[in-house]
C-alpha positions in Angstrom: 9.0 -29.0 2.1 9.0 -25.1 1.9 5.9 -23.4 3.3 4.0 -21.0 1.2 3.1 -17.4 1.9 -0.7 -17.2 3.0 -1.1 -14.7 0.2 0.1 -17.0 -2.7 -2.1 -17.2 -5.8 -3.0 -20.7 -4.7 -5.0 -19.3 -1.9 -7.1 -17.0 -4.1 -10.6 -18.0 -5.2 -10.6 -19.3 -8.7 -11.5 -16.7 -11.3 -12.1 -16.8 -15.0 -9.0 -15.9 -17.1 -9.1 -13.2 -19.7 -10.2 -14.2 -23.2 -8.2 -11.6 -25.1 -5.0 -9.7 -24.5 -5.1 -6.9 -21.7 -3.9 -3.9 -23.5 -1.9 -2.1 -20.8 -1.7 -3.6 -17.4 1.0 -1.4 -16.0 0.6 -0.7 -12.3 2.7 0.6 -9.4 5.8 -1.4 -8.4 5.9 -3.2 -5.0 8.1 -0.4 -3.7 5.7 2.2 -4.8 2.7 0.3 -3.5 4.6 0.1 0.0 5.5 3.7 0.1 1.8 4.7 -0.7 0.5 2.3 2.1 3.1 3.6 4.6 2.0 7.2 3.9 -1.7 6.4 4.2 -1.7 5.9 8.0 0.3 6.4 11.1 -0.3 3.2 13.0 1.2 -0.3 12.8 2.3 -3.3 14.6 6.0 -3.4 15.7 7.7 -6.7 16.0 10.8 -6.9 18.2 12.8 -9.6 19.9 12.9 -10.2 23.7 16.1 -10.9 25.5 15.2 -14.5 25.2 14.9 -14.3 21.4 11.1 -14.5 21.4 9.0 -12.5 19.0 7.1 -9.6 20.7 4.4 -7.6 18.8 3.2 -4.1 19.8 0.8 -1.5 18.5 2.7 1.7 17.7 2.4 5.1 16.0 4.9 6.4 13.5 5.8 9.2 11.3 7.9 9.0 8.1 11.3 10.3 7.4 12.0 9.7 3.7 9.9 6.7 4.0 11.7 5.3 7.0 9.2 4.8 10.0 10.1 7.2 13.0 8.9 5.7 16.3 8.6 7.4 19.7 9.0 4.6 22.2 8.8 4.6 25.9 11.9 3.1 27.5 9.7 1.4 30.1 7.8 -0.5 27.4 8.8 -3.9 26.6 9.3 -3.1 22.9 11.4 -0.2 23.9 13.6 -2.5 26.1 13.6 -5.0 23.2 15.1 -2.3 20.8 17.7 -1.2 23.3 19.2 -4.8 23.4 18.6 -5.9 19.8 17.7 -3.3 17.1 16.3 -5.8 14.6 12.7 -5.1 14.1 9.8 -5.0 11.5 6.6 -3.2 11.4 3.4 -4.4 9.8 1.0 -1.7 8.3 -2.5 -2.2 7.0 -3.9 0.3 4.5 -7.1 2.0 5.4 -10.0 0.3 3.4 -13.6 -0.3 3.3 -13.2 -3.9 2.3 -15.6 -6.3 4.3 -12.8 -9.0 4.0 -9.7 -7.9 5.8 -7.4 -10.2 3.8 -8.6 -8.3 0.6 -7.0 -5.1 1.9 -3.5 -3.9 1.1 -0.8 -4.3 3.7 3.1 -4.2 4.0 5.7 -5.6 6.3 8.9 -3.4 6.5 11.8 -5.1 8.0 15.2 -3.8 9.1 17.2 -2.3 11.8 16.3 0.5 14.2 18.7 3.1 15.5 18.6 6.4 17.3 19.0 9.4 15.1 21.4 12.1 16.0 22.4 15.7 15.1 20.3 17.2 12.3 18.5 13.9 11.6 17.3 13.8 15.2 15.5 17.2 14.7 14.1 16.0 11.3 12.9 12.7 12.9 11.2 14.5 15.8 9.4 16.7 13.3 8.4 13.8 11.1 6.9 12.0 14.1 5.0 15.1 15.4 3.6 15.9 12.0 2.1 12.5 11.8 1.1 12.0 15.5 0.0 15.4 17.0 -0.6 13.8 20.5 3.1 13.0 20.8 3.8 16.6 21.6 2.8 15.7 25.2 5.6 13.1 25.7 8.1 13.2 22.9 10.5 15.3 24.9 10.3 13.2 28.2 13.6 11.7 29.1 12.1 8.2 29.3 11.0 8.3 25.5 13.4 7.6 22.6 13.1 8.3 19.0 14.0 5.4 16.8 14.2 5.3 13.0 13.6 1.9 11.3 16.2 1.6 8.5 14.2 -0.5 6.0 16.3 -3.5 4.5 13.5 -5.6 3.1 9.8 -5.0 2.1 6.9 -7.4 1.6 3.7 -5.8 0.0 0.4 -7.8 -0.3 -2.4 -6.2 -2.3 -5.1 -8.8 -1.5 -5.7 -12.2 -2.7 -3.2 -13.3 -5.3 -1.3 -9.9 -5.4 1.9 -9.8 -3.6 5.6 -8.9 -4.1 8.8 -8.1 -2.4 11.2 -5.1 -2.7 14.6 -4.1 -1.4 15.1 -1.4 1.1 17.0 0.6 -1.7 13.9 0.4 -4.1 11.7 1.4 -1.3 13.8 4.5 -0.5 13.9 5.6 -4.1 10.2 5.1 -4.6 7.6 7.8 -3.9 4.0 7.5 -2.6 1.3 7.5 -5.3 0.0 11.1 -5.8 -3.4 9.9 -7.0 -4.6 6.9 -5.0 -5.1 8.8 -1.6 -7.3 11.4 -3.2 -9.3 9.1 -5.5 -12.3 8.0 -3.4 -14.7 10.6 -4.8 -13.4 9.8 -8.4 -14.0 6.1 -7.9 -17.6 6.7 -6.5 -18.2 9.1 -9.5 -17.0 6.5 -12.0 -19.2 3.8 -10.6 -22.3 5.9 -10.1 -22.3 7.7 -13.6 -20.0 5.7 -16.0 -20.7 2.1 -15.4 -21.2 1.7 -19.3 -17.8 3.2 -20.0 -16.2 0.9 -17.3 -17.8 -2.1 -19.1 -16.5 -1.0 -22.4 -13.0 -0.7 -21.0 -13.2 -4.2 -19.6 -14.4 -5.7 -22.9 -12.0 -3.9 -25.3 -9.0 -3.0 -23.1 -9.2 -5.4 -20.2 -9.3 -8.8 -21.8 -12.9 -9.7 -20.9 -15.2 -9.3 -24.0 -17.8 -11.2 -22.0 -18.2 -8.5 -19.3 -21.7 -7.9 -18.2 -20.9 -5.4 -15.3 -17.8 -3.5 -14.0 -17.0 -1.7 -10.8 -13.9 0.5 -10.4 -12.2 -0.7 -7.0 -9.2 1.6 -7.0 -7.3 4.4 -9.0 -3.7 5.3 -9.0 -1.3 7.3 -11.3 -1.0 4.4 -13.7 -4.5 3.2 -14.2 -7.8 1.8 -12.9 -8.5 -1.6 -11.2 -11.8 -3.2 -12.2 -13.9 -5.9 -10.6 -16.1 -7.4 -13.4 -18.9 -9.9 -13.8 -19.1 -12.3 -16.6 -21.2 -15.4 -17.4 -18.0 -17.3 -16.3 -18.1 -15.6 -12.9 -16.3 -12.7 -11.2 -12.9 -11.5 -12.2 -10.5 -8.7 -11.8 -8.6 -6.7 -14.6 -6.4 -3.7 -15.0 -6.9 -0.6 -17.3 -3.8 1.4 -17.7 -3.7 5.0 -19.0 -1.7 5.8 -22.2 0.7 7.7 -19.9 1.2 8.0 -16.1 -0.5 11.0 -14.4 0.9 13.1 -11.6 -2.2 14.5 -10.0 -5.8 13.9 -9.3 -6.7 16.7 -11.6 -5.4 14.8 -14.5 -7.6 11.8 -13.8 -10.7 12.9 -15.6 -8.9 13.5 -18.9 -7.1 10.1 -18.6 -10.4 8.4 -18.0 -12.1 10.2 -20.8 -9.2 9.0 -23.2 -9.7 5.3 -22.0 -13.4 5.6 -22.7 -12.7 6.9 -26.2 -10.2 4.1 -26.9 -12.5 1.5 -25.7 -15.6 2.7 -27.6 -13.6 3.1 -30.7 -12.7 -0.6 -30.3 
């Protein structure tokens, strides 16, 4: 019997389904979600293999070189010795979040093979790590530290309960971090504080839940808004996509105004 991923939809709390069609539920791909999470922090948990083939997990810092994690690892550390003998590795990264339930936060696993950059790539990898981890300037050039680049072959993204997908290394490399989501905290706060009635209208007309009684924006990205809603049937989540993707946080206001106009027009 095959085991299930702990993030499978069957693990999610039961939620009421939409009653009408969701007009536009477009959202970032798994590769885009992964690139955004990878760019949102500089720490993760590195998994390597010991000489006996046992898994070994270590807390690490990293920078990004075209999306590939760049590690600066002590050769004396166990994970450093592990990489020297078997370069297969993966890194788990958790997105910064204010969720009270850790399993409701976004996270990724990037799996592949680590190698030592050389030539021009070595200089670029060094700069990428230093730009993300300023404290590394005190040890990055020591002879007992080595730079490794994790070449990503496989990606697993989990966006919380019931939201997960996989991507190839090629798709991950070709994707780009979301330009809106990392800057949207203030906009989300403003939408919830001053435009709750507009969010309810969006959920009723565009989000498939005409029985919505309250709505809260939980996140914003270049494709649309995620809403947590309340109905007489219980709590649910829905997606409200813009009419067209946006490329900067400065375009968010006009995109939200357009959604409000469409919702109120019915």
